[in-house]
DSSP file (Angstrom, degrees, kcal/mol; ACC not computed):
  #  RESIDUE AA STRUCTURE BP1 BP2  ACC     N-H-->O    O-->H-N    N-H-->O    O-->H-N    TCO  KAPPA ALPHA  PHI   PSI    X-CA   Y-CA   Z-CA
    1    1 A M              0   0    0      0, 0.0     2,-0.3     0, 0.0    14,-0.2   0.000 360.0 360.0 360.0 129.4    0.0    0.0    0.0
    2    2 A A  E     +A   14   0A   0     12,-1.4    12,-2.7    18,-0.1     2,-0.3  -0.881 360.0 154.6-122.4 157.5    1.4    3.4   -1.0
    3    3 A G  E     -A   13   0A   0     -2,-0.3     2,-0.3    10,-0.2    10,-0.2  -0.981  30.9-129.5-167.6 177.7   -0.1    6.8   -0.3
    4    4 A S  E     -A   12   0A   0      8,-2.2     8,-2.9    -2,-0.3     2,-0.3  -0.974  28.9-112.7-140.9 154.7    0.1   10.5    0.3
    5    5 A S  E     -A   11   0A   0     -2,-0.3     6,-0.2     6,-0.2     2,-0.1  -0.699  26.4-141.2 -94.0 138.6   -1.2   12.8    2.9
    6    6 A G    >   -     0   0    0      4,-3.2     3,-0.9    -2,-0.3    -1,-0.1  -0.215  31.2 -95.8 -86.3-178.6   -3.8   15.4    2.2
    7    7 A K  T 3  S+     0   0    0      1,-0.2    -1,-0.1     2,-0.1     4,-0.1   0.838 119.2  49.9 -68.7 -35.5   -4.0   19.0    3.6
    8    8 A S  T 3  S-     0   0    0      2,-0.1    -1,-0.2     1,-0.1     3,-0.1   0.129 124.5 -93.0 -95.7  22.3   -6.4   18.2    6.4
    9    9 A G  S <  S+     0   0    0     -3,-0.9     2,-0.4     1,-0.3    -2,-0.1   0.540  87.3 132.9  81.0   5.5   -4.5   15.3    7.9
   10   10 A V        -     0   0    0     26,-0.1    -4,-3.2    27,-0.1     2,-0.3  -0.761  49.7-138.4 -92.1 135.8   -6.6   12.9    5.7
   11   11 A S  E     -AB   5  35A   0     24,-2.1    24,-3.1    -2,-0.4     2,-0.6  -0.724   4.4-149.9 -95.9 141.4   -4.6   10.3    3.9
   12   12 A V  E     -AB   4  34A   0     -8,-2.9    -8,-2.2    -2,-0.3     2,-0.4  -0.954  23.5-169.6-106.8 115.5   -5.2    9.2    0.3
   13   13 A A  E     -AB   3  33A   0     20,-2.3    20,-1.9    -2,-0.6     2,-0.6  -0.862  14.9-151.1-111.4 139.9   -4.2    5.6    0.0
   14   14 A W  E     -AB   2  32A   0    -12,-2.7   -12,-1.4    -2,-0.4     2,-0.6  -0.943  11.2-163.2-108.8 122.4   -3.9    3.6   -3.2
   15   15 A I  E     + B   0  31A   0     16,-1.1    16,-0.7    -2,-0.6     2,-0.3  -0.916  21.9 156.4-107.7 125.1   -4.5   -0.1   -2.8
   16   16 A F        -     0   0    0     -2,-0.6     2,-0.4    14,-0.1    14,-0.1  -0.958  43.0-106.7-144.6 162.1   -3.2   -2.3   -5.6
   17   17 A E  S    S+     0   0    0     -2,-0.3     2,-0.3     7,-0.0    10,-0.0  -0.757  77.0  58.1 -90.5 133.6   -2.2   -5.9   -6.2
   18   18 A G  S    S-     0   0    0     -2,-0.4     3,-0.1     5,-0.1    -2,-0.1  -0.938  90.1 -28.4 144.3-165.0    1.5   -6.4   -6.7
   19   19 A S  S    S-     0   0    0     -2,-0.3    -3,-0.1     3,-0.2     0, 0.0  -0.305  75.3 -81.9 -79.1 166.3    4.7   -5.9   -4.8
   20   20 A E  S    S+     0   0    0      3,-0.1     2,-0.4    -2,-0.0    -1,-0.1  -0.306  99.2  28.0 -63.7 151.3    5.3   -3.2   -2.3
   21   21 A G  S    S+     0   0    0     -3,-0.1     2,-0.1   -20,-0.1   -19,-0.1  -0.807 110.4  17.6 101.3-138.6    6.2    0.2   -3.7
   22   22 A E  S    S-     0   0    0     -2,-0.4    -3,-0.2     1,-0.1     3,-0.1  -0.344  83.9-103.2 -72.9 150.7    5.0    1.4   -7.1
   23   23 A A        -     0   0    0      1,-0.1    -1,-0.1    -5,-0.1    -5,-0.1  -0.423  44.3 -98.4 -69.1 146.0    2.2   -0.2   -8.9
   24   24 A P    >   -     0   0    0      0, 0.0     3,-1.7     0, 0.0    -1,-0.1  -0.244  34.5-108.6 -60.3 157.0    3.2   -2.5  -11.8
   25   25 A Q  G >  S+     0   0    0      1,-0.3     3,-0.5     2,-0.1    -2,-0.1   0.845 118.2  57.7 -56.1 -36.6    3.0   -1.0  -15.2
   26   26 A S  G 3  S+     0   0    0      1,-0.3    -1,-0.3     2,-0.1     3,-0.2   0.622 103.1  54.8 -74.1 -11.8   -0.1   -3.2  -16.0
   27   27 A T  G <   +     0   0    0     -3,-1.7    -1,-0.3     1,-0.2    -2,-0.1  -0.446  59.3 135.5-119.9  60.2   -2.1   -1.8  -13.1
   28   28 A R    <   +     0   0    0     -3,-0.5     2,-1.2    -2,-0.2    -1,-0.2   0.678  53.5  84.3 -79.6 -18.0   -2.0    2.0  -13.7
   29   29 A Q        -     0   0    0     -3,-0.2     2,-0.3     2,-0.0    -1,-0.1  -0.743  69.0-177.3 -85.8 101.2   -5.7    2.4  -12.9
   30   30 A L        -     0   0    0     -2,-1.2     2,-0.6   -14,-0.1   -14,-0.1  -0.737  28.2-122.7-103.1 147.3   -5.5    2.6   -9.1
   31   31 A V  E     -B   15   0A   0    -16,-0.7   -16,-1.1    -2,-0.3     2,-0.5  -0.786  25.4-151.0 -88.7 120.8   -8.4    2.9   -6.8
   32   32 A A  E     -B   14   0A   0     -2,-0.6     2,-0.4   -18,-0.2   -18,-0.2  -0.815  15.7-177.7 -95.7 129.1   -8.1    6.0   -4.6
   33   33 A T  E     -B   13   0A   0    -20,-1.9   -20,-2.3    -2,-0.5     2,-0.5  -0.993  20.9-138.5-127.5 127.2   -9.7    5.8   -1.2
   34   34 A T  E     -B   12   0A   0     -2,-0.4     2,-0.4   -22,-0.2   -22,-0.2  -0.754  27.2-172.4 -87.7 126.1   -9.7    8.6    1.3
   35   35 A L  E     -B   11   0A   0    -24,-3.1   -24,-2.1    -2,-0.5    -2,-0.0  -0.939  20.4-133.8-123.1 140.0   -9.0    7.5    4.8
   36   36 A S     >  -     0   0    0     -2,-0.4     4,-1.6   -26,-0.2     3,-0.1  -0.448  38.5-103.8 -77.7 162.8   -9.1    9.2    8.1
   37   37 A P  H  > S+     0   0    0      0, 0.0     4,-0.7     0, 0.0    -1,-0.1   0.866 123.5  51.7 -56.9 -35.8   -6.1    8.7   10.5
   38   38 A R  H  > S+     0   0    0      1,-0.2     4,-0.7     2,-0.2     3,-0.4   0.892 111.3  46.1 -68.0 -39.3   -8.2    6.3   12.6
   39   39 A A  H  > S+     0   0    0      1,-0.2     4,-2.8     2,-0.2    -1,-0.2   0.708  95.5  77.7 -76.4 -19.5   -9.3    4.2    9.5
   40   40 A R  H  X S+     0   0    0     -4,-1.6     4,-2.1     1,-0.2    -1,-0.2   0.896  93.7  48.5 -58.4 -42.5   -5.7    4.1    8.2
   41   41 A S  H  X S+     0   0    0     -4,-0.7     4,-1.9    -3,-0.4    -1,-0.2   0.890 112.4  49.0 -67.3 -37.9   -4.7    1.4   10.7
   42   42 A S  H  X S+     0   0    0     -4,-0.7     4,-2.8     2,-0.2    -2,-0.2   0.907 109.7  52.0 -65.5 -40.9   -7.8   -0.7    9.8
   43   43 A A  H  X S+     0   0    0     -4,-2.8     4,-2.9     1,-0.2    -2,-0.2   0.890 108.3  51.5 -62.9 -38.8   -7.1   -0.3    6.1
   44   44 A G  H  X S+     0   0    0     -4,-2.1     4,-2.0    -5,-0.2    -1,-0.2   0.908 111.4  46.9 -63.8 -41.2   -3.5   -1.5    6.7
   45   45 A L  H  X S+     0   0    0     -4,-1.9     4,-2.4     2,-0.2    -2,-0.2   0.916 113.3  48.6 -65.6 -43.4   -4.8   -4.6    8.5
   46   46 A I  H  X S+     0   0    0     -4,-2.8     4,-2.8     1,-0.2    -2,-0.2   0.921 110.9  50.4 -62.6 -44.1   -7.4   -5.3    5.8
   47   47 A A  H  X S+     0   0    0     -4,-2.9     4,-2.6     1,-0.2    -1,-0.2   0.894 110.3  50.4 -61.2 -39.5   -4.8   -4.9    3.1
   48   48 A K  H  X S+     0   0    0     -4,-2.0     4,-2.1     2,-0.2    -1,-0.2   0.912 112.0  46.8 -64.9 -43.1   -2.5   -7.3    4.9
   49   49 A I  H  X S+     0   0    0     -4,-2.4     4,-2.6     2,-0.2    -2,-0.2   0.914 112.6  50.0 -64.6 -43.2   -5.4   -9.9    5.3
   50   50 A V  H  X S+     0   0    0     -4,-2.8     4,-2.8     1,-0.2     5,-0.2   0.929 110.1  50.0 -62.0 -45.4   -6.3   -9.5    1.6
   51   51 A R  H  X S+     0   0    0     -4,-2.6     4,-2.3     1,-0.2    -1,-0.2   0.905 111.9  49.2 -59.2 -40.8   -2.7  -10.0    0.5
   52   52 A S  H  X S+     0   0    0     -4,-2.1     4,-2.2     2,-0.2    -2,-0.2   0.918 112.7  46.2 -64.4 -44.4   -2.5  -13.1    2.7
   53   53 A Q  H  X S+     0   0    0     -4,-2.6     4,-2.5     2,-0.2    -2,-0.2   0.875 111.8  51.4 -68.4 -36.6   -5.7  -14.5    1.2
   54   54 A V  H  X S+     0   0    0     -4,-2.8     4,-2.6     2,-0.2    -1,-0.2   0.915 110.2  49.8 -64.2 -42.4   -4.6  -13.7   -2.3
   55   55 A A  H  X S+     0   0    0     -4,-2.3     4,-2.2    -5,-0.2    -2,-0.2   0.909 111.5  48.6 -62.7 -42.2   -1.3  -15.5   -1.7
   56   56 A E  H  X S+     0   0    0     -4,-2.2     4,-2.3     2,-0.2    -2,-0.2   0.921 112.0  49.0 -63.0 -43.5   -3.2  -18.6   -0.3
   57   57 A A  H  X S+     0   0    0     -4,-2.5     4,-2.5     1,-0.2    -2,-0.2   0.911 111.4  49.0 -63.6 -42.6   -5.5  -18.6   -3.3
   58   58 A R  H  X S+     0   0    0     -4,-2.6     4,-2.3     1,-0.2    -1,-0.2   0.888 110.5  50.9 -64.4 -38.6   -2.7  -18.3   -5.8
   59   59 A A  H  X S+     0   0    0     -4,-2.2     4,-2.7     2,-0.2    -1,-0.2   0.903 111.2  48.3 -64.9 -40.6   -0.8  -21.2   -4.1
   60   60 A E  H  X S+     0   0    0     -4,-2.3     4,-2.5     2,-0.2    -2,-0.2   0.903 110.6  51.1 -66.1 -40.8   -3.9  -23.4   -4.2
   61   61 A I  H  <>S+     0   0    0     -4,-2.5     5,-2.2     1,-0.2     4,-0.4   0.915 114.0  44.6 -61.1 -43.1   -4.5  -22.6   -7.9
   62   62 A K  H ><5S+     0   0    0     -4,-2.3     3,-0.8     3,-0.2    -2,-0.2   0.912 113.3  50.4 -67.5 -42.6   -0.8  -23.5   -8.6
   63   63 A R  H 3<5S+     0   0    0     -4,-2.7    -2,-0.2     1,-0.2    -1,-0.2   0.876 115.3  42.4 -64.1 -38.5   -1.0  -26.7   -6.4
   64   64 A K  T 3<5S-     0   0    0     -4,-2.5    -1,-0.2    -5,-0.2    -2,-0.2   0.420 107.7-125.5 -89.6   1.4   -4.2  -27.9   -8.1
   65   65 A H  T < 5 +     0   0    0     -3,-0.8    -3,-0.2    -4,-0.4     2,-0.1   0.861  46.6 172.3  56.9  39.5   -2.9  -26.9  -11.6
   66   66 A F      < -     0   0    0     -5,-2.2     2,-0.6    -6,-0.2    -1,-0.2  -0.459  31.4-128.3 -74.9 152.2   -6.0  -24.8  -12.3
   67   67 A R        -     0   0    0     -2,-0.1     2,-0.5     2,-0.0    -1,-0.0  -0.912  24.5-166.5-102.4 124.1   -6.1  -22.7  -15.5
   68   68 A V        -     0   0    0     -2,-0.6     2,-0.2    -7,-0.0     6,-0.0  -0.945  14.9-133.0-115.3 127.9   -6.9  -19.0  -14.8
   69   69 A L        -     0   0    0     -2,-0.5    -2,-0.0     1,-0.1     0, 0.0  -0.485  19.1-128.5 -75.3 146.0   -7.9  -16.6  -17.6
   70   70 A G     >  -     0   0    0     -2,-0.2     4,-2.5     1,-0.1     5,-0.2  -0.291  36.6 -91.0 -80.8 177.5   -6.3  -13.2  -17.7
   71   71 A P  H  > S+     0   0    0      0, 0.0     4,-1.9     0, 0.0     5,-0.1   0.874 125.3  47.3 -62.2 -38.8   -8.4  -10.1  -18.0
   72   72 A V  H  > S+     0   0    0      2,-0.2     4,-1.3     1,-0.2    -3,-0.0   0.943 114.6  45.8 -69.1 -46.8   -8.3  -10.0  -21.9
   73   73 A A  H  4 S+     0   0    0      1,-0.2     4,-0.4     2,-0.2    -1,-0.2   0.887 111.7  52.8 -63.1 -39.0   -9.2  -13.7  -22.2
   74   74 A A  H >< S+     0   0    0     -4,-2.5     3,-1.0     1,-0.2    -1,-0.2   0.891 108.1  50.8 -64.0 -39.4  -12.0  -13.3  -19.6
   75   75 A R  H 3< S+     0   0    0     -4,-1.9    -1,-0.2     1,-0.2    -2,-0.2   0.803 108.7  53.2 -66.6 -28.0  -13.5  -10.4  -21.5
   76   76 A N  T 3< S+     0   0    0     -4,-1.3     2,-0.3    -3,-0.1    -1,-0.2   0.441  80.1 111.5 -91.0   0.2  -13.4  -12.4  -24.8
   77   77 A V  S <  S-     0   0    0     -3,-1.0    -3,-0.0    -4,-0.4    -4,-0.0  -0.586  75.2-116.0 -75.1 133.5  -15.3  -15.5  -23.4
   78   78 A S    >   -     0   0    0     -2,-0.3     3,-1.4     1,-0.1    -1,-0.1  -0.490  11.6-140.3 -69.0 133.4  -18.8  -15.8  -25.0
   79   79 A P  T 3  S+     0   0    0      0, 0.0    -1,-0.1     0, 0.0    -2,-0.0   0.699 103.3  54.6 -68.1 -16.8  -21.5  -15.4  -22.4
   80   80 A S  T 3  S+     0   0    0      2,-0.1     2,-0.2     0, 0.0    -2,-0.1   0.444  80.2 116.1 -95.1   0.1  -23.4  -18.2  -24.2
   81   81 A R    <   -     0   0    0     -3,-1.4     2,-0.2     1,-0.1    -4,-0.0  -0.487  65.1-127.1 -69.6 136.5  -20.5  -20.7  -24.0
   82   82 A R        -     0   0    0     -2,-0.2     2,-0.1     1,-0.1    -1,-0.1  -0.544  21.9-104.1 -87.7 150.2  -21.4  -23.7  -21.8
   83   83 A A        -     0   0    0     -2,-0.2    -1,-0.1     1,-0.1     3,-0.0  -0.408  18.8-151.8 -68.3 146.5  -19.4  -24.9  -18.9
   84   84 A T  S    S+     0   0    0     -2,-0.1     2,-0.3     2,-0.0    -1,-0.1   0.485  76.2  60.7 -99.0  -4.9  -17.3  -28.0  -19.6
   85   85 A S  S    S-     0   0    0      0, 0.0     2,-0.4     0, 0.0    -2,-0.1  -0.868  75.0-133.9-121.0 157.7  -17.3  -29.2  -16.0
   86   86 A W        -     0   0    0     -2,-0.3     2,-0.3     3,-0.0    -2,-0.0  -0.843  18.3-121.4-110.3 145.6  -20.2  -30.2  -13.7
   87   87 A E        -     0   0    0     -2,-0.4     2,-0.2     1,-0.1     3,-0.0  -0.630  38.4-102.8 -81.7 143.9  -20.7  -29.1  -10.1
   88   88 A T    >   -     0   0    0     -2,-0.3     3,-1.3     1,-0.1     2,-0.1  -0.464  38.8-114.2 -68.1 132.8  -20.9  -32.0   -7.6
   89   89 A F  T 3  S+     0   0    0      1,-0.2     3,-0.1    -2,-0.2    -1,-0.1  -0.437  96.7  22.2 -68.4 138.7  -24.5  -32.7   -6.6
   90   90 A G  T 3  S+     0   0    0      1,-0.3     2,-0.2    -2,-0.1    -1,-0.2   0.424  84.5 138.7  88.1  -0.6  -25.3  -31.9   -2.9
   91   91 A V    <   -     0   0    0     -3,-1.3    -1,-0.3     1,-0.1     2,-0.2  -0.566  60.6-108.1 -77.8 140.1  -22.5  -29.5   -2.4
   92   92 A V        -     0   0    0     -2,-0.2    -1,-0.1    -3,-0.1    -3,-0.0  -0.490  26.4-153.7 -69.4 132.1  -23.4  -26.4   -0.3
   93   93 A H        -     0   0    0     -2,-0.2    -1,-0.0    -3,-0.0    -3,-0.0  -0.940  24.2-121.3-107.6 113.1  -23.5  -23.2   -2.3
   94   94 A P        -     0   0    0      0, 0.0     3,-0.1     0, 0.0     0, 0.0  -0.199  23.2-170.5 -58.5 140.9  -22.8  -20.2   -0.1
   95   95 A T  S    S+     0   0    0      1,-0.3     2,-0.3     0, 0.0    -2,-0.0   0.664  72.2   8.4-100.7 -25.3  -25.6  -17.6    0.1
   96   96 A F        -     0   0    0     10,-0.0     2,-0.4     0, 0.0    -1,-0.3  -0.963  64.0-139.2-151.1 162.8  -23.5  -15.0    2.0
   97   97 A A        +     0   0    0     -2,-0.3     0, 0.0    -3,-0.1     0, 0.0  -0.994  21.3 166.4-130.1 135.7  -19.9  -14.4    3.2
   98   98 A T        -     0   0    0     -2,-0.4    -1,-0.1     1,-0.1     7,-0.1   0.520  47.5-114.7-122.7 -12.3  -18.8  -13.0    6.5
   99   99 A G    >   -     0   0    0      2,-0.1     3,-1.4     6,-0.0     7,-0.1  -0.044  49.4 -45.3  93.1 159.5  -15.1  -13.7    6.6
  100  100 A P  T 3  S+     0   0    0      0, 0.0     3,-0.0     0, 0.0     0, 0.0  -0.375 124.2  10.8 -66.5 136.4  -13.1  -16.0    8.9
  101  101 A G  T 3  S+     0   0    0      1,-0.1     2,-1.2    -2,-0.1     3,-0.3   0.509  86.2 124.9  79.4   5.3  -13.9  -15.8   12.6
  102  102 A R    <>  +     0   0    0     -3,-1.4     4,-2.2     1,-0.2     5,-0.2  -0.506  22.4 151.0 -96.3  65.3  -17.1  -13.7   12.1
  103  103 A V  H  >  +     0   0    0     -2,-1.2     4,-2.6     2,-0.2     5,-0.2   0.918  69.2  48.6 -65.7 -46.9  -19.4  -16.0   14.0
  104  104 A V  H  > S+     0   0    0     -3,-0.3     4,-2.4     1,-0.2    -1,-0.2   0.924 114.6  45.8 -61.2 -45.3  -21.9  -13.4   15.2
  105  105 A E  H  > S+     0   0    0      1,-0.2     4,-2.5     2,-0.2    -1,-0.2   0.880 111.9  52.3 -65.3 -37.7  -22.2  -11.9   11.8
  106  106 A R  H  X S+     0   0    0     -4,-2.2     4,-2.4     2,-0.2    -2,-0.2   0.905 110.6  47.3 -65.5 -41.4  -22.6  -15.3   10.2
  107  107 A I  H  X S+     0   0    0     -4,-2.6     4,-2.5     2,-0.2    -2,-0.2   0.921 112.6  49.4 -65.6 -43.4  -25.4  -16.2   12.6
  108  108 A A  H  X S+     0   0    0     -4,-2.4     4,-2.2     1,-0.2    -2,-0.2   0.912 112.5  47.8 -61.4 -43.0  -27.1  -12.9   11.9
  109  109 A A  H  X S+     0   0    0     -4,-2.5     4,-2.4     2,-0.2    -1,-0.2   0.903 111.2  50.7 -64.8 -41.5  -26.8  -13.4    8.1
  110  110 A A  H  X S+     0   0    0     -4,-2.4     4,-2.5     1,-0.2    -2,-0.2   0.910 110.8  48.6 -63.6 -42.0  -28.1  -16.9    8.4
  111  111 A L  H  X S+     0   0    0     -4,-2.5     4,-2.4     2,-0.2    -1,-0.2   0.889 110.9  51.2 -64.3 -39.2  -31.2  -15.8   10.4
  112  112 A E  H  X S+     0   0    0     -4,-2.2     4,-2.3     2,-0.2    -2,-0.2   0.910 111.4  47.0 -64.7 -42.3  -31.8  -13.0    7.9
  113  113 A V  H  X S+     0   0    0     -4,-2.4     4,-2.6     2,-0.2    -2,-0.2   0.907 112.0  50.8 -65.6 -41.8  -31.7  -15.5    5.0
  114  114 A M  H  X S+     0   0    0     -4,-2.5     4,-2.2     2,-0.2    -2,-0.2   0.915 110.7  48.7 -62.5 -42.5  -34.0  -17.9    6.8
  115  115 A A  H  X S+     0   0    0     -4,-2.4     4,-2.5     2,-0.2     5,-0.2   0.921 111.5  49.9 -63.5 -43.9  -36.5  -15.2    7.6
  116  116 A F  H  X S+     0   0    0     -4,-2.3     4,-3.0     1,-0.2    -2,-0.2   0.933 111.0  49.1 -59.1 -46.3  -36.5  -14.1    3.9
  117  117 A R  H  X S+     0   0    0     -4,-2.6     4,-2.6     1,-0.2    -1,-0.2   0.871 111.0  49.7 -64.9 -36.8  -37.0  -17.6    2.7
  118  118 A Q  H  X S+     0   0    0     -4,-2.2     4,-2.2     2,-0.2    -1,-0.2   0.934 113.9  45.1 -66.2 -45.2  -39.9  -18.1    5.1
  119  119 A E  H  X S+     0   0    0     -4,-2.5     4,-2.4     2,-0.2    -2,-0.2   0.912 114.7  49.0 -63.1 -42.5  -41.6  -14.9    4.0
  120  120 A Y  H  X S+     0   0    0     -4,-3.0     4,-3.1    -5,-0.2    -2,-0.2   0.930 110.4  50.1 -62.7 -46.3  -40.9  -15.7    0.4
  121  121 A R  H  X S+     0   0    0     -4,-2.6     4,-2.4     1,-0.2    -1,-0.2   0.912 111.7  48.2 -61.3 -43.3  -42.4  -19.2    0.7
  122  122 A A  H  X S+     0   0    0     -4,-2.2     4,-2.0     1,-0.2    -1,-0.2   0.919 114.6  46.0 -63.1 -43.2  -45.5  -17.9    2.4
  123  123 A A  H  X S+     0   0    0     -4,-2.4     4,-2.4     1,-0.2    -2,-0.2   0.901 111.9  51.5 -65.8 -40.7  -46.0  -15.3   -0.3
  124  124 A W  H  X S+     0   0    0     -4,-3.1     4,-3.0     2,-0.2    -2,-0.2   0.903 108.6  50.8 -64.2 -41.2  -45.3  -17.8   -3.1
  125  125 A R  H  X S+     0   0    0     -4,-2.4     4,-2.0     2,-0.2    -1,-0.2   0.915 111.3  48.1 -63.1 -42.3  -47.9  -20.2   -1.7
  126  126 A R  H  <>S+     0   0    0     -4,-2.0     5,-2.5     2,-0.2    -2,-0.2   0.918 113.3  48.2 -63.3 -41.8  -50.5  -17.4   -1.6
  127  127 A Y  H ><5S+     0   0    0     -4,-2.4     3,-1.6     1,-0.2    -2,-0.2   0.923 111.0  50.3 -63.0 -45.1  -49.6  -16.4   -5.1
  128  128 A R  H 3<5S+     0   0    0     -4,-3.0    -1,-0.2     1,-0.3    -2,-0.2   0.850 106.7  56.1 -61.3 -35.3  -49.8  -20.0   -6.3
  129  129 A D  T 3<5S-     0   0    0     -4,-2.0    -1,-0.3    -5,-0.2    -2,-0.2   0.405 131.4 -89.6 -82.0   3.3  -53.2  -20.3   -4.7
  130  130 A G  T < 5S+     0   0    0     -3,-1.6     2,-1.4     1,-0.2    -3,-0.2   0.356  84.9 130.5 112.9  -6.0  -54.6  -17.4   -6.7
  131  131 A D    > < +     0   0    0     -5,-2.5     3,-1.1     1,-0.2    -1,-0.2  -0.647  24.9 172.8 -82.8  91.6  -53.8  -14.3   -4.5
  132  132 A K  T 3  S+     0   0    0     -2,-1.4    18,-0.3     1,-0.2    -1,-0.2   0.519  70.8  63.3 -80.5  -4.0  -52.2  -12.1   -7.2
  133  133 A D  T 3  S+     0   0    0     16,-0.1    -1,-0.2    -3,-0.1    -2,-0.1   0.309  73.1 128.7 -99.5   7.7  -52.0   -9.1   -4.9
  134  134 A V    <   -     0   0    0     -3,-1.1    16,-0.8   -11,-0.1     2,-0.6  -0.295  57.7-129.7 -62.4 147.4  -49.7  -10.7   -2.4
  135  135 A V  E     -c  150   0B   0     14,-0.1    16,-0.2    16,-0.1    -1,-0.1  -0.901  17.6-148.3-104.7 120.3  -46.6   -8.7   -1.5
  136  136 A F  E     -c  151   0B   0     14,-3.2    16,-2.9    -2,-0.6   -16,-0.1  -0.488  31.7 -91.3 -81.1 155.3  -43.3  -10.6   -1.7
  137  137 A P    >   -     0   0    0      0, 0.0     3,-1.7     0, 0.0    -1,-0.1  -0.269  51.4 -85.6 -67.3 154.4  -40.4   -9.7    0.6
  138  138 A Y  T 3  S+     0   0    0     15,-0.2     3,-0.1     1,-0.2    16,-0.0  -0.340 116.5  44.2 -57.4 135.9  -37.8   -7.1   -0.4
  139  139 A G  T 3  S+     0   0    0      1,-0.4     2,-0.4    13,-0.2    -1,-0.2   0.214  74.7 133.6 108.5 -12.3  -35.1   -8.8   -2.4
  140  140 A T    <   +     0   0    0     -3,-1.7    -1,-0.4     1,-0.2    -4,-0.1  -0.589  20.8 157.9 -70.9 124.7  -37.4  -10.8   -4.6
  141  141 A Y     >  +     0   0    0     -2,-0.4     4,-2.5    -3,-0.1     5,-0.2   0.792  58.0  47.7-114.2 -59.5  -36.2  -10.4   -8.1
  142  142 A L  H  > S+     0   0    0      1,-0.3     4,-3.2     2,-0.2     5,-0.4   0.884 112.6  49.3 -62.3 -41.6  -37.2  -13.1  -10.6
  143  143 A M  H  > S+     0   0    0      1,-0.2     4,-1.9     2,-0.2     6,-1.1   0.877 112.5  50.2 -64.2 -35.3  -40.9  -13.1   -9.6
  144  144 A R  H  > S+     0   0    0      4,-0.2     4,-0.8     3,-0.2    -2,-0.2   0.918 116.8  40.1 -66.8 -42.8  -41.0   -9.3   -9.9
  145  145 A V  H  < S+     0   0    0     -4,-2.5    -2,-0.2     2,-0.2    -3,-0.2   0.929 125.6  33.3 -74.0 -46.5  -39.3   -9.4  -13.4
  146  146 A R  H  < S+     0   0    0     -4,-3.2    -3,-0.2    -5,-0.2    -2,-0.2   0.875 136.2  19.5 -80.1 -38.2  -41.2  -12.5  -14.8
  147  147 A H  H  < S-     0   0    0     -4,-1.9    -3,-0.2    -5,-0.4    -2,-0.2   0.398  92.7-127.0-117.6   1.1  -44.6  -12.2  -13.2
  148  148 A R     <  +     0   0    0     -4,-0.8    -4,-0.2    -5,-0.4    -3,-0.1   0.873  45.4 172.1  54.4  43.2  -44.7   -8.5  -12.1
  149  149 A V        -     0   0    0     -6,-1.1     2,-0.3     1,-0.1    -1,-0.1  -0.358  39.6 -96.3 -75.7 162.4  -45.6   -9.4   -8.5
  150  150 A N  E     -c  135   0B   0    -16,-0.8   -14,-3.2   -18,-0.3     2,-0.4  -0.627  40.1-162.6 -78.3 137.1  -45.6   -6.7   -5.8
  151  151 A V  E     -c  136   0B   0     -2,-0.3   -13,-0.1   -16,-0.2   -16,-0.1  -0.975  22.8-110.6-124.4 137.4  -42.4   -6.5   -3.7
  152  152 A A        -     0   0    0    -16,-2.9   -13,-0.2    -2,-0.4   -12,-0.1  -0.270  42.3-102.0 -60.8 148.2  -42.1   -4.8   -0.4
  153  153 A P        -     0   0    0      0, 0.0   -15,-0.2     0, 0.0    -1,-0.1  -0.260  48.3 -80.4 -69.1 162.3  -40.0   -1.6   -0.4
  154  154 A A        -     0   0    0      1,-0.1     2,-0.1     2,-0.1   -15,-0.0  -0.346  52.6-105.1 -61.5 139.1  -36.4   -1.6    0.9
  155  155 A P              0   0    0      0, 0.0    -1,-0.1     0, 0.0    -3,-0.0  -0.392 360.0 360.0 -65.6 144.2  -36.1   -1.4    4.7
  156  156 A S              0   0    0     -3,-0.1    -2,-0.1    -2,-0.1     0, 0.0   0.465 360.0 360.0 -95.5 360.0  -35.1    2.0    5.9
């Protein structure tokens, strides 16, 4: 992470992937984030964790001999091209991510997803039984797009 200090004691930090110091030539588009002095230490910790996780992911990719497309090749893949591999049946597909060690947040997210699914299921059953004025919970997308159902407004 490299950065410069602003006039009011606020730091502008550039976070990029690569070695310490200057950004590699291929990554000249840097994301500028304005950080307060208090947030600077958190940003440093986050950057350190991200670098560690990226290194672990790269090591796993290398160990498993996975093929990873670069940015140009990824942009040129046809959106209608079919996958050549199949996902294993019965494998859990994550609905949310909270990060390692975030037990309280993971439980809260799981409870929120469970509540949404219960509300959705009740609304769907009413809709299926003929109540076309039922209001689906906020976050319902496909039923809104395909069947133009009513969806609750975003929570404030």
